[in-house]
N, C-alpha and C positions, 0 to 999 in steps of 0.2 A: 197620596201615595199608597200603593198596595204592597204588602209584604206577604210572601208565601214561603212556608217552610216545607222543605222536602227532605225526608230522611234518606241518607246515603247508606248507612249501616248503623249498628248499635253504638258506634263511637263518634260518628260524624254526621253532619247534616248540612244542607245548603239553604241560604235565604235568598229569595229572588225579590228584588226591589223594582217595582214599576213606577217610574217617576214621570209626572205630567208637567207641562209648562206652569200650571197653577201652583205646583209644589215649590218651584224655584224662582218664579217671577219677582216676588217681593225681595228675595235675597239679591237678585240681579239689580233691582232698583236701588237698594241701599248701598251695594258695593259700587255701583256706577256713581252715585252721589258722593261717596267717600273718595273715590279716585278723582272725581272732578274738583273737589275742594282742595286737593293737594297737588294736582297736576300743574306743571309749568311748561308752557309752549311759547315759543317766540311769537310775538305779536299779540299775545293775550295776557291780561292780568291774571294772577293766580286766583283760581276759583271761578274764572269767567270763561273757561274753555267750553265751546259748544258741546252739548251732549253727543251730537252726531260724530264729532271728531274723537271723543273719548271712546265711543262705540267702535269706531273704525280701528283705532290703535290698540285698545285694551279689551275689546269685546269678547274675544275667545277666552282670554285669561279670566275675565270676570265670570263668564258662563261656567267654566270649569270649577272655579272656587265656589260659586253659588250652588252648583249641583253637589259638589263634595260635602258642603255643609248639610244639605238635605240627607245625603247618604249617611254621614256620621250620626246625625240625630235619629234617623230611621233605624239604624242598627242598634244603637244604644237603647233606644226606646223599646224596641221589640224584645231585646234580651232582658231588660229590667221588668217590663210588664208581664213577661211570661216566666219570670223567676229562673232563668237559665244561668247555670254556672259554667262558663266556657273556659277552655284551655287556650292560652295564647291570645291571638288576635284573629279577627276575620281575614281571610285571604281571598284575593280575587280568584274566581274559579276558572278552571280550564274550559268550562262551558260558557264563559263570558262571550256574548255576541258582540260583533263589531259595533263601535259607537261612531255616529256621525255628529260631531259637535257643532250643532247649528241651533241658534236661538229659536224657540218655538217648537222644537222637536220633543217628543217623549223619549225616555231612555229606560233601558232595562239593564240592571246590574245584578250579577250573580256572585255570591260569596260562599266560600267553604268555611265551616266552623266545626269545632270539636267540643264534645262534652268534657268537662273537668271530672275526672274519676272520683267517685265516692268510695273511700277506703275505710273499712272498719277491721281493726286487728287488735288483738290483746295478747298478753303474755301469760301463760299458765304453766303449772308445774310439769305437765305432760310434755311440754316442748323440750326436746332433748338435743343438745349440741355437744360436739366433741371439744374437749380442751386438751391440747397437745402438751405432753411432758417431754421436752427435747433432751436427748442425751448425745454427748460428743462421741465421735468415733476415735479409735486409737490413733488413726492417721492424723486426725485434726489436732489431737493433743500433742503428738510428736512434733508436728510442724510448728505449733506455738512454742513448744519448749525449746526447739532449736533457735527460733527467732529471738526469744527472750534471753537465752544464754549468750547469743552473739551480741545482743544489745548491751547487756550488762558488762560484758568483757570490753566493749568499745567505749563505754561511758563509766568505767570503774574509777572511783575516787581513791586517792592515795591512802587515806586513813579509814576507808569504809570496809565494813565486814563483807567478805564475798558472799554472794547468794548461793545457798545450798540447793541441791536438787529438791529437797523437801519444801524450801521456801518458794521455789519456782512452781512446783506442783500445786501448792496452795494458791498462789497468785492466779495460775491458770484456772483452777477450779472456781475461784471467786469471780473472775472475769466471765467465764463461760456461763456461770449461774445467772449473773445479772443480764448478760446479753441474751440468753435463751428466755429468761423471764420476760424481757421486753418484746422479743419476737413472738413468743407464745401469746402474749396479751394482744399484740397487734393482730395476729391471726385470729384470735378468738373474736375480737371486735368485728373483723371482716366477715367471719362466718356467721356472727349474730345478724349482721345486716342482710346477708344472703338468705339466711333461714327465714327471716320475717318478711322479706320481699316475696319469697316463694310462697310462704303461708298466706299472704294477703291476696295472691292470685291476681295481680294488677294487669289489666289489659290497657294498652295505650295505642292511639292512632299514630303509628310510627312514621308513616309517609307524610302525614300532615305535619308532624312535629319537625321533620327535616325541612320541609318547605318553610315552616314558620321560623326556624332558626336561620335559614338562609335569608329570608325577607327581613327579619328584625336586625340582622347584622349585615345588611346590604353594603357591599364594597369592602367589608372587613374580612370576610371569609369566603372561600370558594366552595363549590358543591363537593369537590373531592375532600376538602378539609372537614366539612360537616359529616360526610360518610365515615371518615377515619375516626373522628372523635365521638361519633354518635353513641356507640355502645357504652362508653364510660359515662356520657351525659345521661343516658337512659337509666343506668344503674343508680346514679346519684339522684335523679329525679324520683325514681320509685322509692328510694329510701326516704327522701324528703316527705313523700306522701305517707309512708308508714310512720315516720317520726311525728308528723302533724297529727295523725290519727291517735297515736298514743298520748301525745301532749294533751289533746282534748279529752280523751277517755279518762285519764288519770288526773285531770285538772291541774297539770303542772303549769306554773307561772314563771316567767322570767322577770326578775326584779333588776333594777339598775345596779344594786350591790353585787348581784351575780355577775353582771357584765364587767363591772370594775374589777372584781376579784380575778376573773378570767383574763382580763387585760393585764393585770399586774403579774399573773403567772406567766403570761406570754413574754412580757418584758424581761422578767427574771431569767427565763429560758434563753432568750436571745443573748443576754449578757453572758450567761454561763457558757454559751457556745464559743465565746471569745475568751474564756478563762477568767471572766470577771464575776466573782462570787460575793464580794463585799461592796456592793454598789450603795452609795449614800441614799437615804430616803428621799431627799429633795430631787435627786436625779431620777429616781424611780417614779416619783409623783409627776414630774414634768413629762416623762415619757408616756405614762398612763393618760395624762390629760391630753396629750397630743393625739393618742389613739381615740380617745373619747370624743374628739372634735371632728372625727372623720366618719361620716354616716356609713360609708361602705365597710369600714373596719368594724363598726358597731354591729352591722348586720351579720358580718362573717363571725364575729365573736359570739353573737347571740345564737347562731346556728351551732357553734361548738358547745355552748352551754346546754342547748336543747339535746344534742347528741349525748352529752354526759348524763343528763337526767333520765333520758329514755333507756340508755344502755345500763345504767345503774339499776333501774327498775327491773329490767330483764334479768340481770345477774342475780338479783334478790329472789326472783320468782321461778325462772326456768331451771331445768335440770342439766348439769354439765357432767358429761361422762369423760373421765380421764383416759388418755391413750398415750402410751409411751411410743416414741418415735425417734429414730436416729436423726442427727442433723442433716445427714445426706438425703434421707427420705423426705425430711421436712422441706428442704429447699426444692424438692421436685414437685411439691404440691402446687396445684393451679389456684 
């Protein structure tokens, strides 16, 4: 088998595999013998079906499987031998010539591949990111005050002291302070991601990635769905590259205790969402054990822990410039 590499651009390339009968003939022989051992035909004992009959009934299927085995070995071998770090999986090229599946023929297969991007990015003091200090508008405060007054009037207990304007104003201030703190922190984390994605200057083979997503989720998503969700996927993927780069650069490690602690925090948060704040330890431990037995959940939690480590490092290092902004203007930010 001969493998030829052709550069398409700096992000993608193609591999052309020229396969001769000598490359797949032994695979055909082995697969034919395997099918013959297990084939059951009326009038023949198991394992005694003539090879000619096996060839007639299963020949095309055997040939395809035998050649695909050569293809897989050829692609994997070339990538490993040449130290290539590829993105996704090889995709059948639009330049693929028509194949005549006939035993004894030579075959040419063309595959598109993409280089996995090498990303190097660090956080330094000179990196400057805005941190928003959100303030409420008078209209917002008035609306909350009217709603709270109405609520307390409707739910007034017979022996309870009525809420004064001062009490309500303080409650509004406390609620807004916590609400805006959370929103400001969410926005800061979002802007941190965007800042370092831009700083890293990551270029990706977007059309190849769309094809790869469609192929790897065949039957599960449509081309239109891939197009719609692709911008969000691309942003997440770029951040993953940045995060991986910083995890490596700063030699951060994810220990099993980190994942268990994050899983426990997640469980506590979920119970709190239902108003359950005093959950017994045995119940918490059972819920955490359940999460830890799900490999997909562990992967997701590990990513969360990596995010926390990287973003904490950035917050310790970069410069954050405070900016006051009204809640109205804040909600208009993209």
